[in-house]
ROKEKE-639688 format. One record per residue: residue number from 1; residue in one letter; x, y, z of N, C-alpha, C, O, CB in turn. Coordinates in steps of 0.1 Angstrom, whole numbers. Glycine has a CB too. Layout:
<atoms>
NUM:A:X:Y:Z:X:Y:Z:X:Y:Z:X:Y:Z:X:Y:Z
...
</atoms>
This chain:
<atoms>
1:X:8:-12:0:0:0:0:9:13:0:18:14:8:-9:0:12
2:X:6:22:-9:14:34:-10:9:44:1:-3:44:4:13:40:-23
3:X:17:53:6:13:64:14:4:73:5:5:73:-7:25:72:19
4:X:-6:79:12:-16:87:5:-10:98:-4:-16:100:-15:-26:93:14
5:X:1:104:0:7:114:-9:12:108:-22:10:114:-32:18:121:-1
6:X:17:96:-21:22:90:-33:10:86:-42:11:87:-54:30:78:-29
7:X:-1:81:-36:-12:78:-44:-18:90:-51:-21:88:-63:-23:72:-34
8:X:-18:101:-45:-23:113:-51:-14:117:-63:-19:119:-74:-23:125:-41
9:X:-1:117:-61:8:121:-72:8:111:-83:9:114:-95:23:123:-67
10:X:8:98:-79:7:87:-89:-5:89:-98:-4:87:-110:8:74:-82
11:X:-16:91:-92:-29:93:-100:-28:105:-109:-32:105:-120:-41:93:-91
12:X:-23:116:-103:-21:128:-111:-13:126:-123:-16:132:-133:-15:139:-102
13:X:-2:119:-122:7:116:-133:-1:108:-144:0:112:-156:19:107:-129
14:X:-9:99:-140:-17:91:-150:-27:100:-157:-28:99:-170:-24:79:-144
15:X:-34:109:-150:-44:117:-156:-38:128:-165:-43:131:-175:-52:124:-145
16:X:-26:133:-161:-20:144:-168:-16:141:-182:-13:149:-190:-8:150:-160
17:X:-14:128:-185:-10:124:-198:-20:128:-208:-16:132:-220:-9:108:-198
18:X:-33:129:-205:-43:131:-215:-53:143:-212:-61:146:-220:-51:119:-217
19:X:-51:149:-200:-61:159:-196:-55:168:-185:-45:164:-178:-74:153:-191
20:X:-60:180:-184:-55:189:-173:-59:184:-159:-70:177:-158:-60:203:-175
21:X:-52:187:-149:-55:183:-135:-53:195:-126:-46:205:-130:-47:171:-130
22:X:-60:195:-115:-58:205:-105:-52:198:-93:-57:189:-87:-72:212:-101
23:X:-39:203:-89:-32:198:-78:-35:207:-66:-31:219:-67:-17:196:-81
24:X:-41:203:-56:-45:211:-45:-38:207:-32:-36:195:-29:-61:210:-43
25:X:-33:217:-25:-26:215:-12:-31:224:-1:-32:236:-3:-11:217:-15
26:X:-34:218:10:-38:226:22:-26:234:27:-15:228:30:-43:216:34
27:X:-28:247:27:-17:256:31:-17:258:46:-6:257:53:-18:269:24
28:X:-28:261:52:-29:264:66:-43:262:71:-53:263:63:-24:278:70
29:X:-45:260:83:-58:259:90:-58:268:102:-48:270:108:-61:244:93
30:X:-70:272:105:-73:280:117:-84:273:124:-94:269:118:-76:295:113
31:X:-83:272:137:-93:265:145:-91:250:142:-80:245:140:-107:269:141
32:X:-102:243:143:-101:228:141:-103:225:127:-112:230:120:-111:221:150
33:X:-95:216:121:-96:211:107:-92:197:107:-83:192:113:-87:220:98
34:X:-100:189:98:-97:174:98:-84:171:91:-79:159:92:-108:168:91
35:X:-78:180:83:-66:176:75:-55:187:78:-58:199:79:-69:176:60
36:X:-43:182:80:-32:192:83:-26:198:71:-29:194:60:-21:184:91
37:X:-18:209:73:-11:215:62:-3:205:54:4:196:60:-2:227:66
38:X:-2:206:41:5:197:33:-3:186:27:1:179:17:16:191:41
39:X:-16:184:32:-25:174:26:-28:178:12:-30:189:8:-38:174:35
40:X:-28:168:3:-30:170:-11:-42:163:-17:-46:152:-12:-17:166:-19
41:X:-47:168:-28:-57:162:-35:-55:165:-50:-51:177:-53:-72:166:-31
42:X:-58:156:-59:-57:159:-73:-71:156:-79:-78:146:-75:-46:151:-81
43:X:-75:165:-89:-89:163:-94:-89:167:-109:-81:175:-113:-98:173:-86
44:X:-98:161:-117:-99:163:-131:-111:172:-133:-119:175:-124:-100:150:-139
45:X:-112:177:-146:-124:186:-149:-137:178:-148:-147:185:-146:-122:191:-163
46:X:-137:165:-149:-149:157:-147:-153:155:-133:-163:149:-130:-147:144:-155
47:X:-144:159:-124:-147:157:-110:-141:144:-104:-144:141:-92:-161:157:-108
48:X:-134:136:-112:-127:125:-106:-115:130:-97:-108:139:-101:-121:115:-117
49:X:-114:124:-85:-103:129:-77:-97:118:-68:-103:107:-67:-109:140:-67
50:X:-85:121:-63:-78:112:-54:-72:121:-43:-67:132:-45:-66:105:-62
51:X:-74:116:-31:-70:124:-19:-81:131:-13:-93:129:-16:-59:134:-23
52:X:-78:140:-3:-88:147:5:-83:159:10:-71:160:14:-94:138:16
53:X:-91:170:11:-86:182:17:-92:185:31:-87:192:39:-90:194:8
54:X:-104:179:33:-111:182:46:-118:170:52:-125:172:62:-120:193:44
55:X:-117:159:46:-124:147:52:-139:148:48:-147:141:55:-123:147:67
56:X:-143:156:38:-157:156:33:-164:169:36:-175:170:31:-164:145:40
57:X:-158:178:43:-165:191:46:-166:200:34:-176:207:32:-158:198:57
58:X:-156:201:25:-156:210:14:-156:203:0:-158:210:-10:-144:219:15
59:X:-153:190:0:-151:183:-13:-162:185:-23:-159:188:-35:-148:169:-10
60:X:-174:184:-19:-186:184:-28:-186:198:-35:-188:199:-47:-199:181:-21
61:X:-185:209:-27:-185:222:-32:-173:224:-41:-174:231:-52:-185:233:-21
62:X:-161:219:-37:-149:221:-45:-150:214:-59:-147:220:-69:-137:216:-37
63:X:-155:202:-59:-157:195:-71:-167:202:-80:-165:202:-92:-161:180:-68
64:X:-177:207:-74:-188:214:-82:-181:226:-89:-184:229:-101:-200:218:-73
65:X:-173:233:-82:-166:245:-88:-157:241:-99:-156:248:-109:-159:253:-77
66:X:-150:230:-97:-141:226:-108:-149:222:-121:-145:226:-132:-133:213:-103
67:X:-160:215:-119:-168:211:-130:-174:223:-137:-176:223:-149:-179:202:-125
68:X:-177:234:-130:-183:246:-137:-172:255:-142:-176:266:-147:-192:253:-127
69:X:-160:251:-141:-149:259:-148:-142:269:-140:-134:277:-145:-155:266:-159
70:X:-143:268:-127:-135:277:-118:-121:273:-117:-116:263:-122:-142:278:-104
71:X:-113:282:-111:-99:280:-108:-90:277:-121:-84:266:-122:-97:268:-98
72:X:-91:286:-130:-83:284:-143:-69:290:-143:-62:288:-152:-92:290:-154
73:X:-66:298:-133:-52:304:-132:-42:293:-130:-45:283:-124:-52:315:-122
74:X:-30:295:-134:-19:285:-131:-18:282:-116:-15:271:-112:-6:290:-136
75:X:-20:292:-108:-20:290:-93:-29:300:-87:-29:312:-91:-6:290:-87
76:X:-35:297:-76:-43:306:-68:-45:300:-54:-44:288:-52:-56:310:-75
77:X:-49:309:-45:-52:305:-31:-66:308:-28:-71:319:-31:-42:313:-21
78:X:-73:299:-22:-87:301:-19:-89:297:-4:-81:289:2:-97:292:-27
79:X:-99:303:2:-102:300:16:-116:295:17:-126:300:11:-100:313:25
80:X:-118:285:26:-131:281:30:-133:285:44:-125:282:53:-132:265:28
81:X:-145:291:47:-148:296:60:-143:310:62:-135:315:55:-142:287:71
82:X:-148:317:73:-144:330:77:-145:340:65:-135:347:63:-130:330:82
83:X:-156:341:59:-158:350:48:-154:346:34:-156:353:24:-151:363:51
84:X:-148:334:34:-143:328:21:-154:320:15:-166:323:17:-131:320:22
85:X:-151:310:7:-161:301:1:-168:293:12:-163:291:23:-154:291:-8
86:X:-181:290:9:-189:283:19:-188:268:18:-191:263:7:-204:287:18
87:X:-183:261:28:-182:246:27:-195:240:27:-205:246:31:-173:241:39
88:X:-195:227:23:-208:219:23:-213:217:37:-224:218:40:-206:206:16
89:X:-203:214:46:-206:212:60:-197:221:68:-185:222:64:-204:197:64
90:X:-202:227:78:-193:236:86:-181:229:91:-182:218:97:-201:242:98
91:X:-169:235:89:-157:229:94:-158:228:110:-163:237:116:-145:237:90
92:X:-152:218:116:-153:216:130:-149:229:138:-138:235:135:-145:204:135
93:X:-156:233:148:-152:243:157:-150:256:150:-141:264:154:-140:240:165
94:X:-157:259:139:-155:271:131:-142:272:124:-137:283:122:-157:283:140
95:X:-136:261:120:-123:261:114:-123:268:100:-133:270:94:-119:246:112
96:X:-111:272:96:-109:278:84:-98:271:76:-88:266:82:-105:293:86
97:X:-99:270:63:-90:262:55:-85:271:43:-93:275:35:-97:249:50
98:X:-72:272:42:-66:279:30:-60:268:21:-53:260:26:-56:289:34
99:X:-63:269:8:-58:259:-1:-51:265:-13:-55:275:-19:-70:251:-7
100:X:-39:259:-17:-32:263:-29:-38:254:-40:-38:242:-39:-17:261:-27
101:X:-42:260:-51:-47:253:-63:-38:255:-75:-36:267:-79:-62:257:-66
102:X:-32:245:-80:-24:246:-92:-31:239:-104:-34:227:-103:-10:239:-90
103:X:-33:247:-114:-40:242:-126:-29:237:-136:-22:246:-141:-49:252:-133
104:X:-28:224:-138:-17:219:-146:-22:213:-159:-30:204:-159:-10:207:-138
105:X:-17:219:-170:-20:214:-183:-11:203:-187:1:203:-182:-20:226:-194
106:X:-15:194:-196:-5:184:-200:6:191:-207:5:197:-217:-12:174:-210
107:X:18:189:-202:30:194:-208:42:187:-202:41:180:-192:32:210:-205
108:X:53:188:-209:65:181:-204:70:187:-191:74:180:-182:77:183:-215
109:X:69:200:-189:73:207:-177:65:202:-165:70:198:-155:72:222:-178
110:X:52:201:-167:43:197:-156:45:182:-153:45:178:-141:29:200:-159
111:X:46:174:-163:49:160:-161:62:158:-154:63:149:-145:49:152:-175
112:X:72:166:-157:85:164:-151:84:168:-136:90:162:-127:95:173:-158
113:X:76:179:-133:74:183:-119:67:172:-110:72:169:-99:66:196:-118
114:X:57:166:-116:50:155:-109:59:143:-107:59:137:-96:37:151:-116
115:X:67:140:-117:76:129:-116:87:132:-106:91:123:-98:83:126:-130
116:X:92:144:-105:102:148:-95:96:146:-81:103:142:-72:107:162:-97
117:X:84:151:-79:77:150:-66:75:135:-62:77:132:-51:64:157:-67
118:X:71:127:-72:69:113:-70:82:106:-66:82:98:-56:63:106:-82
119:X:93:109:-73:106:103:-69:110:107:-55:116:99:-48:116:107:-80
120:X:108:120:-52:112:124:-38:104:117:-27:110:113:-18:110:139:-37
121:X:91:116:-29:83:110:-19:86:95:-18:87:89:-7:68:112:-22
122:X:88:89:-29:91:74:-29:105:71:-24:107:61:-18:89:69:-44
123:X:114:81:-27:128:79:-22:131:85:-9:142:85:-4:137:85:-32
124:X:120:90:-2:122:95:11:131:107:12:140:108:21:126:84:21
125:X:130:116:2:137:128:2:127:139:6:116:137:10:143:131:-12
126:X:131:152:4:122:163:6:124:173:-4:136:175:-9:124:169:21
127:X:114:181:-8:115:191:-18:110:204:-13:102:205:-4:106:187:-30
128:X:115:215:-19:110:228:-16:104:233:-29:110:234:-40:121:238:-11
129:X:91:237:-28:84:242:-40:81:257:-37:77:261:-26:70:235:-42
130:X:84:265:-47:82:280:-46:73:284:-57:75:281:-69:96:287:-47
131:X:62:291:-54:52:296:-63:49:311:-60:47:314:-48:39:287:-62
132:X:48:319:-70:44:333:-68:31:334:-75:30:333:-88:54:343:-74
133:X:20:336:-68:6:336:-74:5:348:-83:11:359:-80:-4:337:-63
134:X:-2:346:-94:-10:335:-99:-2:326:-109:-8:320:-118:-23:339:-105
135:X:11:326:-108:20:319:-118:22:305:-115:19:300:-104:33:327:-120
136:X:28:297:-124:31:283:-122:43:282:-113:50:292:-110:33:276:-136
137:X:45:270:-108:57:267:-100:69:272:-106:72:269:-118:57:252:-97
138:X:77:280:-99:90:285:-104:102:278:-100:112:279:-106:91:300:-100
139:X:101:270:-89:112:262:-84:107:250:-76:99:251:-68:121:271:-75
140:X:114:239:-79:111:226:-72:124:219:-71:129:214:-81:100:217:-80
141:X:130:219:-59:143:213:-57:144:205:-44:137:208:-35:154:225:-57
142:X:153:196:-45:155:187:-33:163:194:-22:172:202:-25:163:174:-37
143:X:159:192:-10:165:198:2:167:188:13:161:177:12:157:211:7
144:X:174:192:23:175:183:35:165:187:45:164:198:49:190:184:41
145:X:156:177:49:145:180:58:140:167:64:141:157:57:134:187:51
146:X:136:167:77:132:155:83:118:155:89:112:145:92:141:151:93
147:X:113:167:91:100:168:98:88:169:88:90:166:77:100:180:107
148:X:77:174:93:65:174:85:65:186:76:74:195:77:53:175:94
149:X:56:187:67:55:197:57:54:211:64:46:212:73:43:195:47
150:X:61:221:58:61:234:64:57:244:53:61:242:41:75:238:70
151:X:48:253:56:43:263:46:48:277:51:45:281:62:28:262:45
152:X:54:285:42:57:299:44:50:307:34:51:304:22:73:301:44
153:X:44:318:38:37:327:29:41:341:31:40:346:43:22:325:31
154:X:46:348:21:49:362:21:42:369:10:47:369:-2:65:364:21
155:X:31:375:13:23:380:2:18:370:-7:12:360:-3:30:391:-5
156:X:21:371:-20:17:362:-30:28:351:-32:26:342:-41:15:369:-44
157:X:39:351:-25:49:341:-26:47:330:-16:47:333:-4:63:348:-25
158:X:46:318:-21:44:306:-12:55:297:-14:59:293:-25:30:299:-16
159:X:61:293:-2:72:283:-2:67:271:6:64:272:18:85:289:4
160:X:67:259:-1:63:247:5:75:238:7:81:234:-3:52:240:-3
161:X:77:234:19:87:223:22:79:210:23:72:208:33:96:226:35
162:X:81:202:14:73:189:13:81:178:18:90:174:12:68:187:-2
163:X:77:173:30:85:162:36:80:149:31:68:146:28:83:163:51
164:X:90:139:31:86:126:28:78:120:39:79:124:51:99:117:26
165:X:70:110:36:63:103:47:72:98:58:83:93:54:54:92:42
166:X:68:98:70:77:92:81:78:77:79:69:71:74:72:96:95
167:X:89:72:85:91:57:84:93:52:98:99:58:106:103:54:75
168:X:88:40:100:91:32:112:98:19:109:93:12:101:78:30:121
169:X:109:17:115:116:4:113:115:-3:127:120:2:137:131:6:109
170:X:108:-15:127:106:-23:139:116:-34:138:116:-42:129:92:-28:140
171:X:125:-35:148:135:-46:149:129:-58:157:128:-57:169:148:-41:156
172:X:126:-68:149:121:-80:156:106:-81:158:99:-71:161:127:-82:169
173:X:100:-93:156:86:-95:158:83:-99:172:90:-106:179:81:-106:148
174:X:72:-94:177:66:-97:190:52:-93:190:47:-86:180:74:-90:202
175:X:44:-96:200:30:-91:201:30:-76:201:21:-70:194:23:-97:213
176:X:38:-70:209:39:-55:209:42:-50:195:37:-40:191:49:-50:219
177:X:52:-56:188:56:-52:175:44:-52:165:43:-43:157:67:-60:170
178:X:36:-62:166:24:-63:157:15:-51:159:11:-45:149:16:-76:160
179:X:12:-48:171:3:-36:174:10:-24:169:4:-15:164:-1:-36:189
180:X:23:-22:172:30:-10:169:30:-8:154:28:3:149:45:-11:174
181:X:33:-19:146:33:-18:132:19:-14:126:18:-6:117:37:-31:126
182:X:9:-20:132:-5:-16:128:-9:-2:131:-14:5:122:-15:-26:135
183:X:-5:3:143:-8:17:146:0:26:137:-5:36:132:-4:20:161
184:X:12:23:134:21:31:125:15:32:111:15:43:106:35:25:124
185:X:10:21:106:3:22:92:-9:32:93:-10:40:84:-1:8:88
186:X:-17:30:103:-28:39:105:-25:54:106:-32:63:102:-37:35:117
187:X:-13:57:111:-8:70:113:-1:76:101:4:87:101:1:71:125
188:X:0:68:90:6:72:78:21:70:77:28:75:68:4:87:76
189:X:27:61:85:41:58:85:43:47:74:35:38:73:46:53:98
190:X:54:48:67:59:37:59:65:28:70:73:32:78:69:41:48
191:X:60:15:70:64:6:81:71:-6:77:66:-13:68:51:2:89
192:X:83:-8:82:92:-19:79:94:-28:91:98:-22:102:105:-15:72
193:X:93:-41:91:96:-50:102:108:-58:97:107:-65:86:84:-58:106
194:X:119:-59:105:130:-67:102:131:-79:111:131:-77:124:143:-59:103
195:X:131:-91:106:131:-103:114:137:-114:107:134:-117:95:116:-107:119
196:X:147:-121:113:153:-133:107:152:-146:115:157:-156:110:168:-129:105
197:X:145:-145:126:144:-157:135:133:-166:130:121:-161:130:142:-153:150
198:X:135:-178:126:125:-187:119:113:-188:128:101:-188:123:131:-200:116
199:X:114:-191:141:103:-193:150:94:-181:151:81:-183:150:107:-197:164
200:X:99:-169:151:91:-157:152:85:-154:139:73:-149:138:100:-145:157
201:X:92:-157:128:85:-155:115:73:-165:113:63:-161:108:95:-158:103
202:X:75:-177:118:64:-187:117:52:-183:126:40:-185:122:69:-200:121
203:X:55:-177:137:44:-173:147:37:-160:144:25:-159:146:49:-173:161
204:X:44:-150:138:39:-137:138:37:-131:124:29:-122:122:48:-128:146
205:X:45:-136:114:46:-129:101:32:-128:94:29:-118:88:56:-136:92
206:X:24:-139:96:11:-139:89:1:-129:95:-9:-126:89:5:-153:90
207:X:4:-124:107:-5:-115:114:-2:-100:111:-9:-91:116:-4:-117:129
208:X:9:-98:104:12:-84:100:2:-77:91:-4:-84:83:26:-83:94
209:X:0:-65:93:-9:-57:84:-4:-58:70:9:-58:68:-10:-42:89
210:X:-12:-59:60:-8:-61:46:0:-49:41:8:-51:32:-21:-62:37
211:X:-1:-37:47:7:-26:43:21:-26:49:29:-17:45:0:-13:47
212:X:24:-35:58:38:-35:64:47:-43:55:43:-54:50:37:-42:78
213:X:59:-38:53:69:-45:45:78:-53:55:84:-48:64:78:-35:37
214:X:78:-66:52:86:-75:61:100:-78:54:100:-83:42:79:-88:63
215:X:111:-75:61:124:-78:56:129:-89:64:131:-88:76:133:-65:57
216:X:132:-101:58:136:-113:65:151:-112:66:158:-120:60:131:-125:58
217:X:155:-104:75:170:-102:78:172:-97:92:163:-92:98:176:-92:67
218:X:184:-98:96:188:-93:110:187:-78:110:193:-71:101:202:-98:114
219:X:180:-72:119:177:-57:119:190:-49:118:191:-39:110:170:-53:131
220:X:200:-52:126:213:-45:125:219:-45:112:225:-36:107:223:-50:136
221:X:218:-57:105:224:-58:92:216:-50:82:222:-43:73:224:-73:87
222:X:203:-49:83:195:-41:75:199:-26:76:201:-19:66:180:-42:78
223:X:201:-21:88:205:-7:90:219:-5:85:222:6:80:204:-4:105
224:X:227:-15:87:241:-13:82:242:-12:67:249:-4:62:250:-25:86
225:X:233:-19:60:234:-19:46:225:-9:39:228:-3:29:229:-33:40
226:X:213:-6:46:203:3:40:203:17:46:199:27:40:190:-3:41
227:X:208:18:59:207:30:67:192:34:67:183:26:66:216:41:62
228:X:190:47:68:176:53:68:177:68:66:187:74:68:168:49:81
229:X:166:74:63:165:88:62:162:94:76:158:87:85:155:93:51
230:X:163:107:77:161:114:90:147:114:95:145:117:107:166:128:88
231:X:137:111:87:123:111:91:119:97:95:108:92:92:114:116:80
232:X:129:90:102:127:76:105:128:74:120:136:80:127:137:67:98
233:X:119:65:125:120:60:139:124:45:139:119:38:131:106:62:147
234:X:133:42:148:138:28:149:135:23:163:140:29:172:153:27:145
235:X:127:12:164:124:7:177:127:-8:177:125:-16:168:109:9:180
236:X:131:-13:189:134:-27:192:125:-31:203:125:-26:214:149:-29:195
237:X:117:-41:200:106:-45:209:105:-60:212:95:-66:213:92:-41:203
238:X:117:-66:214:117:-81:215:121:-86:229:118:-98:232:127:-86:205
239:X:127:-78:237:133:-83:250:145:-92:248:149:-99:257:122:-89:258
240:X:150:-93:236:161:-102:233:173:-93:231:175:-86:222:159:-110:219
241:X:183:-93:241:194:-84:241:202:-85:228:208:-75:223:203:-87:253
242:X:204:-97:222:211:-98:210:205:-90:199:212:-84:191:213:-113:206
243:X:192:-91:198:185:-83:188:184:-68:191:188:-60:182:170:-89:186
244:X:180:-65:203:178:-51:207:191:-43:208:192:-32:203:170:-50:220
245:X:201:-49:215:214:-42:217:221:-39:203:225:-28:201:223:-49:226
246:X:222:-49:195:229:-48:182:221:-38:173:227:-31:165:230:-61:175
247:X:208:-38:174:200:-28:166:204:-14:170:206:-5:161:185:-30:168
248:X:204:-11:183:207:2:188:222:6:185:225:17:182:205:3:203
249:X:231:-4:185:245:-1:182:247:4:168:255:12:165:254:-13:185
250:X:238:-1:159:239:3:145:230:15:143:234:24:135:234:-8:136
251:X:219:16:150:209:27:147:215:41:151:212:51:145:197:25:155
252:X:224:41:161:230:54:165:238:60:154:242:72:155:238:53:178
253:X:242:53:144:250:58:133:242:63:122:247:67:111:260:47:128
254:X:228:63:124:219:68:113:214:81:118:215:85:129:208:58:111
255:X:207:89:109:201:101:112:187:100:118:180:110:119:201:110:100
256:X:183:88:121:169:86:126:166:96:137:174:99:146:167:72:131
257:X:153:101:137:149:111:147:145:105:160:145:112:171:138:120:142
258:X:143:92:160:138:85:173:144:71:173:143:63:163:123:85:173
259:X:150:68:184:155:54:187:149:50:200:149:57:210:171:54:187
260:X:144:37:201:138:33:214:139:18:215:139:10:206:124:37:214
261:X:140:14:228:140:0:232:131:-3:243:130:4:253:155:-5:235
262:X:124:-14:242:114:-18:252:121:-25:264:131:-33:262:103:-28:247
263:X:117:-22:276:123:-28:288:120:-20:300:117:-9:300:138:-30:286
264:X:122:-27:312:120:-20:325:131:-10:327:141:-9:320:119:-30:336
265:X:129:-2:338:140:7:342:153:0:345:164:4:340:136:15:354
266:X:152:-12:352:164:-19:355:171:-25:342:183:-24:341:161:-30:365
267:X:163:-31:334:168:-37:322:174:-26:313:184:-29:306:157:-45:314
268:X:168:-15:313:173:-4:304:186:1:310:195:5:302:163:8:304
269:X:187:2:323:200:6:329:211:-4:325:222:0:322:199:8:344
270:X:208:-17:326:218:-27:323:221:-26:308:233:-28:304:212:-41:326
271:X:212:-23:300:214:-22:285:224:-10:282:233:-11:275:201:-21:277
272:X:221:1:289:230:13:287:244:9:291:254:13:284:225:25:295
273:X:246:2:302:259:-2:306:266:-11:295:277:-10:292:259:-9:319
274:X:258:-21:290:263:-30:280:267:-22:267:278:-24:261:253:-41:276
275:X:259:-13:263:261:-5:251:273:3:252:281:5:243:249:3:247
276:X:276:9:264:287:17:267:300:9:267:310:13:261:286:25:280
277:X:299:-3:273:311:-11:275:315:-19:263:326:-20:259:310:-20:287
278:X:304:-26:258:307:-35:246:306:-28:233:314:-30:224:297:-47:247
279:X:296:-19:232:293:-12:219:301:1:218:301:7:207:279:-9:218
280:X:308:5:229:316:17:228:307:29:225:312:38:218:327:16:219
281:X:295:29:229:286:41:226:289:52:236:292:50:248:271:37:227
282:X:289:64:231:292:76:239:280:80:247:269:75:245:297:87:231
283:X:282:89:257:271:94:264:260:101:255:248:100:257:276:105:275
284:X:265:108:245:256:114:235:248:104:227:236:106:225:264:123:225
285:X:255:92:224:248:82:217:237:76:226:225:74:222:257:70:213
286:X:240:74:239:230:68:248:219:77:250:207:72:253:237:64:261
287:X:221:90:250:210:100:253:200:99:242:188:102:244:216:114:254
288:X:204:95:230:194:94:218:184:83:220:174:83:214:202:93:205
289:X:188:73:228:180:61:229:169:63:240:172:65:252:188:49:232
290:X:156:61:236:145:62:246:144:48:252:139:39:246:132:66:238
291:X:148:47:264:147:34:272:146:37:286:155:43:292:160:26:269
292:X:135:33:293:123:26:286:116:34:276:116:47:276:113:22:297
293:X:111:27:266:105:34:254:91:38:258:84:32:266:105:24:242
294:X:86:48:251:72:52:251:68:62:262:76:65:271:64:40:253
295:X:57:68:260:51:78:270:46:70:282:42:58:280:40:86:264
296:X:47:76:293:42:69:305:27:71:307:22:82:312:49:75:318
297:X:19:61:302:5:62:303:0:50:311:-12:46:311:-2:61:289
298:X:9:44:319:5:33:327:2:20:319:-7:12:323:-7:36:335
299:X:9:18:308:6:7:299:8:-6:306:17:-8:313:15:8:287
300:X:-1:-15:303:-1:-29:308:-1:-40:297:7:-49:296:-12:-32:318
301:X:-11:-38:288:-12:-48:277:-3:-45:265:2:-34:264:-27:-48:273
302:X:-1:-55:256:7:-52:244:2:-40:236:10:-32:231:8:-64:236
303:X:-11:-39:235:-17:-29:227:-15:-15:233:-11:-5:227:-32:-31:225
304:X:-16:-14:247:-13:-2:254:1:2:253:5:14:251:-17:-3:268
305:X:10:-8:254:25:-5:252:28:1:239:35:11:237:33:-17:255
306:X:22:-6:228:24:-1:215:18:13:213:24:22:206:17:-11:205
307:X:7:16:219:1:29:218:10:40:225:12:50:219:-13:30:225
308:X:16:36:236:26:45:243:38:48:234:43:59:234:30:40:256
309:X:43:37:228:54:39:219:51:48:207:59:57:205:59:25:213
310:X:40:46:200:37:54:189:34:68:193:37:78:185:25:48:181
311:X:28:70:205:25:84:209:38:91:211:39:103:208:17:84:223
312:X:48:85:217:61:91:219:68:94:206:74:105:205:70:82:228
313:X:67:85:196:73:88:183:66:99:176:73:108:171:72:75:175
314:X:53:100:177:45:111:170:49:124:177:51:134:170:30:109:171
315:X:50:124:190:54:136:197:68:141:193:70:153:190:54:134:212
316:X:77:132:192:91:135:187:90:140:173:97:150:169:100:123:189
317:X:83:133:164:82:137:150:76:151:148:81:159:140:73:128:142
318:X:67:155:157:60:168:156:67:179:164:62:190:165:46:167:160
319:X:79:176:169:87:186:175:85:188:190:90:197:196:85:199:169
320:X:78:178:196:76:179:211:88:176:219:96:168:214:64:171:215
321:X:89:181:231:100:178:239:98:164:245:87:160:248:102:188:251
322:X:109:157:247:108:144:253:104:145:268:109:153:275:122:136:252
323:X:94:136:272:89:137:285:99:132:295:97:131:307:76:129:287
</atoms>
């Protein structure tokens, strides 16, 4: 299963071969809104669309306007709510939605821009898009970035930093790992599980969500050979020191934004000592590792532990301070 951003761009590429498309991006929200900045939708003149801008609040009105011939400029900004266009259903809590609309005609330049965006998202890179309204995109280039999409607006000049979808690498299968992987998929993470132990593959692999990619290899070896991008979280959830310790020894050499290992306070202290003595990890390396892993929500069951893990990862991804 592709991340929704990739689905949108992929569909847009197919449609653009033979017809114009409108590529729409949520720029900012005020109050409560069902979709965050950076959310994308692509739509044709016939009203066929992929993606979502508001979870159903404005889509019907938006599609109707496309069908009647609105939004013909190469780019423009529209607002729903607060004196702007009237949504089909009131946005939650009086929310307001600003949307960037790009009208793309079939052309080599536009096809190339969508292909560049698709390659970046699929390759876990990030792009910066610069548009001066009402003109077409003037710059689309790869940059270094690890967090979520950021929008900057200065008058008619819009700069979009488009981040790759976040990734979760789970080292080893366990009951907690199954829940964690499932939650991660629901949260929009590209999710990879690394496992090479035959017994655990036999017991757990068939229970993985269909959207999870299973790599049948030792997690530390996967990180050594593949590394990861900066918008990645790496977690070890097995209680097997050989699996968990070696994963962290390799993970500290990656740019991952979150590293974590499951275990009690005492087991975590023992692990830090092992990693320092055997793995030669520095104090700075050890500080990067969340151990015990997860937010303190009094977790007891595997599902609750996985929820605490993913909550802590999302908090770190969104720039929150570690508790």
